[in-house]
C-alpha positions as CSV (number, residue, x, y, z in Angstrom):
1,M,-18.0,-2.2,-0.6
2,L,-15.6,-0.6,-0.9
3,S,-14.5,2.5,2.0
4,Q,-13.0,5.7,0.5
5,D,-9.9,5.2,3.1
6,A,-9.3,0.9,1.4
7,L,-5.2,-0.1,0.2
8,I,-5.5,-2.0,-2.4
9,H,-3.7,-4.4,-4.3
10,V,-4.9,-4.9,-7.7
11,T,-4.2,-8.3,-8.9
12,T,-5.7,-12.0,-11.4
13,Q,-6.8,-14.5,-9.7
14,E,-3.9,-17.3,-9.9
15,A,-1.5,-14.3,-8.8
16,W,-3.7,-14.3,-5.6
17,E,-3.0,-18.7,-5.4
18,E,0.5,-18.2,-6.4
19,A,0.4,-16.8,-2.9
20,G,-1.7,-19.6,-1.4
21,R,1.5,-22.0,-1.8
22,S,3.6,-20.3,-0.8
23,G,2.8,-17.5,1.4
24,R,3.4,-14.6,0.5
25,Y,2.1,-12.6,-2.3
26,S,4.8,-10.2,-4.3
27,P,3.0,-8.9,-7.9
28,P,4.8,-10.0,-11.4
29,G,7.4,-7.2,-11.4
30,F,7.9,-6.7,-8.0
31,D,11.8,-8.2,-8.9
32,R,12.3,-4.5,-11.4
33,E,10.4,-2.5,-9.8
34,G,11.1,-3.2,-5.9
35,F,7.6,-2.4,-5.3
36,I,4.4,-2.9,-4.2
37,H,1.6,-1.1,-6.2
38,C,-1.6,0.2,-3.8
39,C,-4.6,2.6,-4.2
40,S,-7.0,3.8,-3.0
41,R,-10.5,3.6,-3.1
42,S,-10.4,7.3,-5.4
43,Q,-7.6,6.1,-7.3
44,L,-9.3,2.3,-7.7
45,E,-10.2,3.9,-12.0
46,Q,-8.5,5.0,-13.0
47,V,-5.4,1.8,-11.8
48,L,-7.9,-0.2,-14.0
49,G,-7.9,2.5,-16.8
50,D,-4.2,3.1,-17.4
51,H,-3.5,-0.4,-16.0
52,F,-6.1,-3.0,-16.5
53,A,-7.8,-1.9,-19.7
54,A,-6.7,-5.5,-21.0
55,Q,-8.5,-7.2,-18.4
56,D,-12.2,-8.0,-18.0
57,E,-12.3,-9.2,-14.3
58,V,-9.2,-8.5,-11.6
59,L,-9.3,-8.9,-8.0
60,L,-8.9,-6.4,-5.4
61,L,-7.1,-6.5,-2.3
62,V,-8.5,-4.6,0.6
63,L,-5.3,-4.3,3.1
64,E,-4.7,-3.7,6.5
65,R,-1.8,-0.7,7.2
66,S,-1.7,-2.5,10.9
67,L,-0.8,-5.9,9.4
68,I,1.8,-5.0,6.4
69,S,5.3,-5.6,8.2
70,A,7.2,-4.1,5.2
71,D,8.0,-0.4,4.2
72,L,4.6,1.6,3.1
73,R,5.6,5.0,1.2
74,Y,3.8,7.6,-0.4
75,E,5.3,8.3,-3.7
76,R,4.3,11.1,-6.0
77,A,3.4,9.5,-9.8
78,A,3.8,11.5,-13.0
79,N,-0.7,12.2,-12.7
80,G,0.4,14.4,-9.4
81,D,-1.5,11.7,-6.5
82,D,0.5,10.5,-4.6
83,Y,0.3,7.0,-4.4
84,P,0.9,4.2,-1.7
85,H,3.7,0.8,-2.6
86,I,4.7,-1.5,0.5
87,Y,8.6,-1.8,0.0
88,G,8.6,-6.3,0.9
89,P,5.6,-8.9,-0.2
90,I,2.0,-8.8,1.1
91,E,1.4,-12.1,4.7
92,P,-1.6,-13.1,3.7
93,K,-3.1,-12.1,6.9
94,A,-3.0,-8.2,6.2
95,V,-5.5,-9.1,3.1
96,M,-8.8,-8.4,4.4
97,Q,-10.6,-8.8,2.0
98,S,-10.3,-10.4,-1.7
99,L,-12.8,-8.8,-4.0
100,S,-13.4,-9.7,-7.6
101,A,-14.6,-6.5,-9.8
102,S,-15.5,-7.5,-13.5
103,R,-15.3,-4.9,-16.7
104,V,-19.2,-4.9,-18.3
105,D,-19.9,-3.0,-21.3
106,G,-16.7,-1.7,-21.3
107,K,-17.7,-0.3,-17.9
108,W,-16.1,-2.2,-13.6
109,Q,-18.4,-3.0,-11.7
110,L,-17.3,-2.7,-8.7
111,P,-17.7,-3.5,-4.9
């Protein structure tokens, strides 16, 4: 189960497997945006609905803040919430858990 203060990055199994081969993780879009999108547990369902509506399965990377070597900033989004952004690749050692989440009958089943 995810704690309310968890720092989460949503990705795909394929993108995470690529990190295993390269030794560090940066998602598609990182080069264009310059940061990695993250969220808290309380923001997760909104993020899934807004950005992963076309997918039925995702991977939730639960990160340990103290093991992130890149700059972590909380920045205001258009909806008024402050979201965590990581300004550099994520080293695999910062990932405490990788949890699958899938959609069943249109509703996300979260750990």
